[in-house]
C-alpha positions as CSV (number, residue, x, y, z in Angstrom):
1,M,49.8,-145.5,-63.8
2,S,49.2,-144.4,-60.2
3,N,51.8,-144.7,-57.5
4,P,50.9,-147.6,-55.2
5,T,52.5,-145.9,-52.2
6,N,49.7,-143.3,-52.3
7,R,47.4,-145.9,-50.8
8,D,48.9,-145.0,-47.4
9,D,47.6,-141.4,-47.6
10,P,45.4,-140.1,-44.8
11,L,41.6,-140.8,-44.8
12,L,40.9,-137.3,-46.1
13,L,43.3,-134.4,-46.0
14,L,41.3,-131.9,-48.0
15,S,44.0,-130.8,-50.3
16,G,42.7,-132.1,-53.6
17,H,45.9,-134.1,-54.4
18,H,48.0,-136.8,-53.0
19,P,51.8,-136.3,-52.3
20,S,54.2,-138.3,-54.3
21,S,56.3,-141.1,-52.8
22,A,59.3,-138.8,-52.9
23,S,57.7,-136.2,-50.6
24,S,55.2,-138.2,-48.6
25,P,56.7,-138.9,-45.1
26,I,54.5,-142.0,-44.8
27,A,55.1,-143.7,-48.1
28,V,56.5,-147.2,-47.9
29,A,57.4,-149.5,-50.7
30,D,55.7,-152.6,-49.2
31,A,52.6,-150.9,-47.8
32,D,50.3,-153.0,-49.9
33,S,51.3,-156.2,-48.2
34,Y,49.6,-154.9,-45.1
35,L,46.5,-153.5,-46.7
36,L,43.3,-155.6,-47.0
37,D,41.9,-156.0,-50.5
38,S,38.2,-155.9,-51.3
39,S,37.9,-159.6,-51.7
40,Q,38.6,-160.0,-47.9
41,I,36.2,-157.4,-46.9
42,G,32.8,-157.7,-48.5
43,S,30.5,-154.7,-48.2
44,A,31.1,-154.2,-44.5
45,S,28.9,-151.1,-44.6
46,G,27.2,-151.7,-41.3
47,S,23.9,-150.6,-42.8
48,F,22.0,-153.4,-44.5
49,Q,24.9,-155.4,-46.0
50,N,27.8,-157.1,-44.3
51,D,29.0,-160.0,-46.3
52,G,31.7,-161.4,-44.0
53,F,33.7,-158.5,-42.4
54,L,37.2,-159.7,-42.0
55,D,36.1,-163.3,-42.0
56,A,38.8,-164.3,-44.4
57,G,41.3,-165.4,-41.8
58,L,43.1,-165.0,-38.6
59,I,45.7,-162.2,-38.3
60,S,49.1,-163.1,-36.8
61,E,50.1,-160.6,-34.1
62,A,53.7,-161.3,-34.7
63,D,53.4,-160.1,-38.3
64,Y,51.1,-157.1,-37.6
65,G,51.4,-156.3,-33.9
66,F,54.1,-154.7,-31.7
67,S,56.7,-157.3,-32.6
68,R,56.2,-157.0,-36.4
69,P,59.4,-156.7,-38.5
70,D,58.9,-153.0,-39.4
71,F,58.0,-151.8,-35.9
72,R,60.1,-148.8,-34.8
73,Q,62.4,-149.1,-37.8
74,G,62.4,-145.5,-38.8
75,P,62.1,-141.8,-37.6
76,L,58.8,-140.5,-36.6
77,V,59.2,-136.7,-36.5
78,G,57.9,-134.8,-39.5
79,T,55.4,-137.4,-40.6
80,V,52.3,-135.3,-40.1
81,E,51.1,-133.2,-43.1
82,L,50.4,-129.5,-42.4
83,Y,46.7,-128.8,-41.4
84,D,44.9,-126.4,-39.2
85,R,41.6,-128.0,-38.2
86,H,40.5,-131.5,-37.4
87,V,36.9,-132.6,-37.9
88,F,35.8,-135.9,-36.3
89,L,32.4,-137.4,-37.4
90,C,31.0,-139.9,-34.8
91,Y,29.7,-142.8,-36.9
92,K,29.2,-146.5,-35.9
93,N,32.3,-148.5,-35.0
94,P,35.6,-150.0,-36.4
95,Q,34.0,-153.4,-36.7
96,V,31.7,-152.2,-39.5
97,W,33.8,-149.5,-41.1
98,P,34.7,-150.4,-44.7
99,P,38.3,-149.6,-45.9
100,R,37.3,-146.4,-47.6
101,I,34.4,-145.2,-45.4
102,E,34.4,-141.7,-46.9
103,A,33.5,-143.3,-50.3
104,A,31.2,-146.2,-49.1
105,E,28.0,-146.4,-51.0
106,F,25.8,-147.4,-48.1
107,D,27.3,-145.0,-45.5
108,R,25.7,-141.8,-46.7
109,L,26.6,-139.4,-43.9
110,P,30.5,-139.8,-44.0
111,R,30.4,-140.0,-47.9
112,L,28.4,-136.8,-48.3
113,L,30.3,-134.9,-45.6
114,A,33.6,-135.8,-47.2
115,A,32.3,-134.8,-50.6
116,A,31.1,-131.5,-49.3
117,L,34.3,-130.7,-47.6
118,A,36.3,-131.5,-50.7
119,A,34.0,-129.3,-52.9
120,R,34.2,-126.3,-50.5
121,K,37.9,-126.6,-49.8
122,P,38.9,-123.6,-51.9
123,D,36.5,-121.5,-49.8
124,M,37.8,-122.5,-46.5
125,K,40.4,-120.4,-44.7
126,R,41.9,-123.3,-42.7
127,E,43.3,-126.6,-44.1
128,T,40.8,-129.2,-42.7
129,R,41.1,-132.9,-42.1
130,L,38.2,-135.3,-41.7
131,T,38.4,-138.5,-39.6
132,I,35.7,-140.9,-38.5
133,C,35.4,-141.8,-34.8
134,E,33.2,-144.2,-33.0
135,G,29.6,-143.3,-32.3
136,H,26.8,-145.1,-30.5
137,D,23.2,-143.8,-30.2
138,G,22.2,-143.0,-26.6
139,T,25.8,-142.3,-25.5
140,E,28.0,-139.2,-25.0
141,T,29.1,-139.6,-28.7
142,S,26.0,-140.4,-30.7
143,N,26.0,-141.1,-34.4
144,G,26.1,-137.8,-36.3
145,D,27.9,-135.9,-33.6
146,V,30.7,-133.7,-34.9
147,L,33.8,-132.8,-32.9
148,I,36.0,-129.9,-34.1
149,F,39.5,-129.2,-33.0
150,P,41.3,-126.9,-32.0
151,D,37.9,-125.1,-31.6
152,M,36.9,-127.7,-28.9
153,I,33.3,-127.7,-29.9
154,R,30.7,-130.4,-30.5
155,Y,27.6,-130.3,-32.8
156,R,24.9,-132.9,-32.1
157,R,23.1,-135.2,-34.6
158,L,24.2,-134.1,-38.0
159,T,22.2,-135.9,-40.7
160,H,22.9,-136.2,-44.4
161,F,20.1,-133.7,-45.1
162,D,22.1,-131.0,-43.2
163,V,25.6,-131.6,-44.6
164,D,25.8,-128.8,-47.1
165,T,24.4,-126.2,-44.7
166,F,26.7,-127.4,-41.9
167,V,29.8,-127.2,-44.0
168,E,28.8,-123.7,-45.3
169,E,28.0,-122.1,-41.9
170,V,30.5,-123.8,-39.7
171,L,33.5,-124.7,-41.8
172,V,33.5,-122.1,-44.6
173,K,32.0,-119.0,-42.8
174,N,33.4,-120.1,-39.3
175,G,30.0,-119.4,-37.8
176,E,27.3,-121.4,-36.1
177,W,25.0,-124.0,-37.5
178,L,21.6,-122.7,-36.6
179,P,19.6,-126.0,-36.2
180,G,22.0,-126.9,-33.4
181,S,24.1,-125.0,-30.9
182,P,27.8,-125.8,-30.4
183,E,28.7,-127.4,-27.1
184,A,32.1,-126.6,-25.5
185,L,34.4,-129.5,-25.1
186,R,36.5,-129.7,-22.0
187,G,39.5,-131.8,-20.9
188,W,41.5,-134.1,-23.2
189,Y,40.5,-136.1,-26.2
190,I,42.5,-139.0,-27.4
191,F,42.0,-140.8,-30.7
192,V,43.6,-144.1,-31.6
193,C,43.5,-145.6,-35.1
194,C,41.7,-148.9,-35.0
195,H,40.8,-149.1,-38.7
196,G,41.5,-152.8,-39.2
197,S,39.7,-153.1,-42.5
198,R,42.1,-150.5,-43.9
199,D,45.3,-151.9,-42.5
200,R,46.0,-155.0,-40.4
201,R,48.6,-153.2,-38.2
202,C,46.0,-150.7,-37.0
203,G,43.5,-153.4,-36.5
204,V,45.9,-155.4,-34.2
205,C,47.7,-152.6,-32.3
206,G,44.9,-150.0,-31.9
207,P,42.3,-152.0,-29.9
208,S,44.9,-153.0,-27.3
209,V,46.1,-149.4,-26.9
210,I,42.5,-148.2,-26.5
211,S,41.9,-150.9,-23.8
212,K,45.1,-149.8,-21.9
213,F,44.0,-146.1,-22.1
214,K,40.6,-146.9,-20.7
215,N,42.0,-149.0,-17.8
216,E,44.5,-146.3,-16.9
217,I,41.9,-143.6,-17.1
218,E,39.7,-145.5,-14.7
219,L,42.6,-146.4,-12.4
220,R,43.6,-142.7,-12.1
221,G,40.1,-141.4,-11.7
222,L,40.2,-139.4,-14.9
223,Q,36.8,-140.2,-16.2
224,G,35.2,-137.0,-17.6
225,K,38.6,-135.3,-17.9
226,V,40.3,-137.7,-20.5
227,T,38.2,-139.2,-23.3
228,V,39.6,-141.9,-25.6
229,S,38.0,-143.2,-28.8
230,P,38.9,-145.4,-31.8
231,C,39.1,-143.6,-35.1
232,S,39.5,-144.4,-38.8
233,H,42.7,-144.2,-40.8
234,I,44.7,-141.0,-40.2
235,G,47.8,-141.7,-42.4
236,G,50.9,-143.7,-41.6
237,H,49.9,-147.3,-41.3
238,K,53.5,-148.4,-40.6
239,Y,53.5,-146.2,-37.4
240,A,50.7,-148.2,-35.7
241,G,49.8,-147.7,-32.9
242,N,48.8,-144.2,-34.0
243,V,47.6,-141.8,-31.3
244,I,46.4,-138.2,-31.5
245,I,46.0,-136.2,-28.3
246,F,44.0,-132.9,-28.3
247,G,44.1,-130.6,-25.3
248,P,45.5,-127.4,-23.8
249,N,49.2,-126.8,-23.4
250,T,50.8,-124.8,-20.6
251,K,49.7,-121.6,-22.4
252,K,46.1,-122.7,-22.4
253,E,46.3,-123.1,-26.2
254,V,44.6,-126.2,-27.7
255,T,47.1,-128.4,-29.6
256,G,46.9,-131.7,-31.4
257,H,49.9,-133.9,-31.1
258,W,50.5,-137.1,-33.1
259,Y,52.3,-140.1,-31.6
260,G,53.4,-143.3,-33.4
261,Y,54.7,-146.7,-32.5
262,V,52.7,-146.5,-29.3
263,M,52.6,-149.7,-27.3
264,T,50.4,-150.5,-24.4
265,E,53.4,-150.0,-22.0
266,D,53.7,-146.4,-23.3
267,V,50.2,-145.3,-22.2
268,P,51.0,-144.4,-18.6
269,L,53.9,-142.3,-19.9
270,L,51.6,-140.4,-22.2
271,L,49.1,-139.7,-19.4
272,E,51.7,-138.7,-16.9
273,Q,54.1,-136.7,-19.1
274,H,52.0,-135.3,-21.9
275,I,48.7,-134.7,-20.3
276,G,49.8,-134.4,-16.7
277,K,53.0,-132.2,-17.2
278,G,52.5,-130.8,-20.7
279,E,55.7,-132.3,-21.9
280,I,56.0,-133.9,-25.3
281,V,57.2,-137.6,-25.4
282,D,59.7,-137.1,-28.2
283,F,60.7,-140.7,-28.9
284,L,57.1,-141.4,-29.9
285,W,56.3,-137.9,-31.4
286,R,55.3,-137.7,-35.0
287,G,54.3,-134.1,-35.2
288,Q,51.7,-131.5,-34.4
289,M,48.6,-129.9,-35.9
290,G,49.4,-126.5,-37.3
291,L,53.1,-127.2,-38.1
292,S,54.7,-128.1,-41.4
293,E,56.9,-131.2,-41.6
294,E,60.0,-129.0,-41.5
295,D,58.7,-126.9,-38.5
296,Q,58.0,-130.2,-36.6
297,K,61.6,-131.2,-37.0
298,K,62.8,-127.8,-35.9
299,S,60.5,-127.9,-32.9
300,Q,62.0,-131.1,-31.7
301,E,65.5,-129.9,-32.3
302,L,64.8,-126.9,-30.2
303,R,63.5,-129.1,-27.4
304,F,66.7,-131.1,-27.5
305,Q,68.8,-128.0,-27.1
306,V,66.7,-127.0,-24.1
307,N,66.5,-130.3,-22.2
308,G,69.3,-132.3,-23.8
309,G,67.1,-134.9,-25.4
310,I,65.9,-136.1,-22.0
311,N,62.6,-137.4,-23.6
312,M,64.4,-139.4,-26.3
313,D,65.8,-142.1,-24.0
314,R,64.1,-144.7,-26.1
315,S,64.9,-143.5,-29.6
316,T,63.4,-145.2,-32.7
317,K,67.0,-146.2,-33.5
318,D,66.4,-149.0,-31.0
319,N,64.5,-151.4,-33.1
320,S,63.2,-153.5,-30.3
321,P,60.1,-152.2,-28.4
322,Q,61.0,-151.2,-24.9
323,P,58.3,-151.4,-22.1
324,Y,57.7,-148.3,-20.1
325,E,59.0,-148.6,-16.6
326,V,57.5,-146.8,-13.6
327,S,60.0,-144.7,-11.7
328,P,59.7,-145.1,-7.9
329,N,60.0,-141.3,-7.5
330,M,57.6,-140.5,-10.3
331,C,54.6,-139.9,-8.0
332,A,56.3,-139.4,-4.6
333,S,54.6,-136.1,-4.0
334,Q,51.2,-137.6,-4.3
335,V,51.6,-139.4,-1.1
336,E,51.7,-136.0,0.6
337,G,48.4,-135.3,-1.1
338,T,49.8,-132.7,-3.5
339,G,49.3,-134.6,-6.7
340,C,52.0,-136.5,-8.6
341,C,52.1,-134.4,-11.7
342,Q,52.9,-130.8,-12.3
343,G,49.6,-129.4,-13.2
344,N,49.2,-128.7,-16.9
345,G,47.1,-125.6,-16.6
346,S,44.3,-126.5,-14.2
347,F,44.5,-130.2,-14.9
348,S,46.6,-132.9,-13.2
349,C,46.9,-136.4,-14.3
350,C,46.9,-137.7,-10.8
351,Q,44.3,-136.8,-8.2
352,N,44.8,-135.9,-4.5
353,L,44.3,-138.9,-2.4
354,T,42.4,-139.7,0.8
355,S,44.2,-141.5,3.6
356,Q,42.8,-144.9,2.4
357,E,43.9,-144.2,-1.2
358,K,47.3,-143.1,0.0
359,R,47.9,-146.5,1.6
360,R,46.7,-148.2,-1.6
361,Y,48.9,-146.0,-3.7
362,S,51.8,-146.6,-1.5
363,D,51.4,-150.4,-1.9
364,S,51.0,-150.0,-5.7
365,T,54.2,-147.8,-5.9
366,E,56.2,-150.5,-4.1
367,F,54.8,-153.1,-6.4
368,S,55.7,-151.0,-9.5
369,T,59.3,-150.6,-8.3
370,N,59.7,-154.3,-7.5
371,S,58.1,-155.3,-10.8
372,A,60.4,-153.2,-13.0
373,V,63.0,-155.9,-13.1
374,E,60.4,-158.5,-13.7
375,K,59.1,-156.5,-16.7
376,K,62.6,-156.6,-18.2
377,K,62.9,-160.3,-17.7
378,S,59.4,-160.9,-19.1
379,F,60.2,-158.7,-22.1
380,K,63.4,-160.5,-22.9
381,K,61.5,-163.8,-22.8
382,Q,58.9,-162.3,-25.2
383,V,61.6,-161.2,-27.7
384,S,63.3,-164.5,-27.5
385,R,60.0,-166.3,-28.1
386,N,59.2,-164.0,-31.1
387,N,62.7,-164.6,-32.6
388,S,62.3,-168.4,-32.3
389,G,59.1,-168.3,-34.1
390,K,57.0,-169.5,-31.2
391,G,54.1,-167.9,-29.7
392,N,53.0,-166.4,-33.0
393,G,49.5,-167.8,-32.8
394,P,46.7,-166.3,-34.9
395,R,44.7,-163.4,-33.5
396,K,41.4,-162.4,-34.8
397,V,41.2,-158.7,-35.5
398,C,37.5,-158.2,-35.9
399,S,34.7,-160.6,-35.3
400,M,31.7,-160.8,-37.5
401,P,29.2,-158.3,-36.0
402,T,25.6,-159.5,-35.6
403,W,22.9,-157.3,-37.2
404,Y,21.7,-155.9,-33.9
405,E,25.2,-154.7,-33.0
406,C,25.5,-152.4,-36.0
407,W,21.8,-151.5,-36.2
408,E,21.3,-147.7,-35.6
409,R,18.5,-145.3,-35.4
410,E,18.8,-144.3,-39.1
411,D,18.5,-147.9,-40.1
412,T,15.3,-148.2,-38.0
413,Y,13.8,-145.3,-39.8
414,A,14.7,-146.7,-43.2
415,A,13.3,-150.1,-42.3
416,L,10.0,-148.5,-41.1
417,A,9.8,-146.6,-44.4
418,V,10.2,-149.8,-46.4
419,V,7.6,-151.5,-44.4
420,G,5.2,-148.5,-44.7
421,A,5.7,-148.5,-48.5
422,A,5.0,-152.2,-48.7
423,L,1.7,-151.8,-46.7
424,S,0.6,-148.9,-48.9
425,V,1.2,-150.9,-52.0
426,A,-0.8,-153.9,-50.5
427,F,-3.6,-151.6,-49.4
428,A,-3.8,-149.9,-52.9
429,Y,-3.8,-153.3,-54.6
430,S,-6.6,-154.5,-52.3
431,C,-8.7,-151.5,-53.2
432,Y,-8.1,-152.0,-56.9
433,K,-9.3,-155.6,-56.7
434,Q,-12.4,-154.6,-54.9
435,L,-13.2,-152.0,-57.6
436,T,-12.7,-154.4,-60.5
């Protein structure tokens, strides 16, 4: 009989086995209570069938959001399995992803890519993980685009016909895929698990974290330097919101850091401290690509010895979520036009300001300082309201997408092929009738 806790494994860590509950850092005894069964999902393939995606009911934010009972109830560090390379396939959006998109009958591209990666795993020199991220035709991340980290490259428009060749040339031989040329990725890439059909917690927490990231990126003028995208299940449902940040460290080496229990209030801190200063936010840190679970723990212990645990002010031992507060001195240097953050390499999370922007920033800094106390009061009211059982109204995770919202170019080709075949049959039948 299979172990039910293994249902919380990552989407696809190409290792050919699942860890036991004794060794898996993400196994939880009650994980199934948060997972959605097939009777609630329908086909949800996003291709030609979608029989009521998450239309079974409304999801309570108090049960699955940031105030859920299991939120920040355990340690985070050492909960990322060892791997060396992360492959992201851009494919449709969370509203139409089925729970097991790598095995979905109607989603050929992710299914065939996952199968090819698993089949060629023994031939790969690097442990490789596959995750699906959002893709839209005609945008910067179109369906079929493949992002590879830490290589920081993008291949455009992979199709299911090219999967085997792509895996062979790029992921096994570490060469180039000849039909396409790799594009260099620059800046920072943030992925947030929003796979609501796989787990309710990710479906509730992920979208709000994504929205906050996008707002902060626009507010700070970081468009083109920091990119955020929803992604499928990465492992560790109970740590939602789950965030992965890829980008260069202070030594110009590309790293992939995992964060868990991320609230919307933590987003400014991640932008200012991790991306702007190159400093790990330890109280949210789950681990890092390229390190074993044990090495992740040792890495954090070493940082504690160096800085005295300065980034662990809000430890996971504190079970209640704490909102991030803006320090009045955090960006003081920006008023002088020098930029508020110590540059992480050639990148700074805050931009130099014009005189007009300085006045606007000065006003916003004063507002942030004055609102810190208000945030505390507001948060206490929120906790009190949650404890009293009020304010736990239902929240819809995913609305039923209309056919034109999930219709993609490949679907158009398939529909045209069906129409063409039907016309051919009708023409042939007409000729037959005339001859007889």
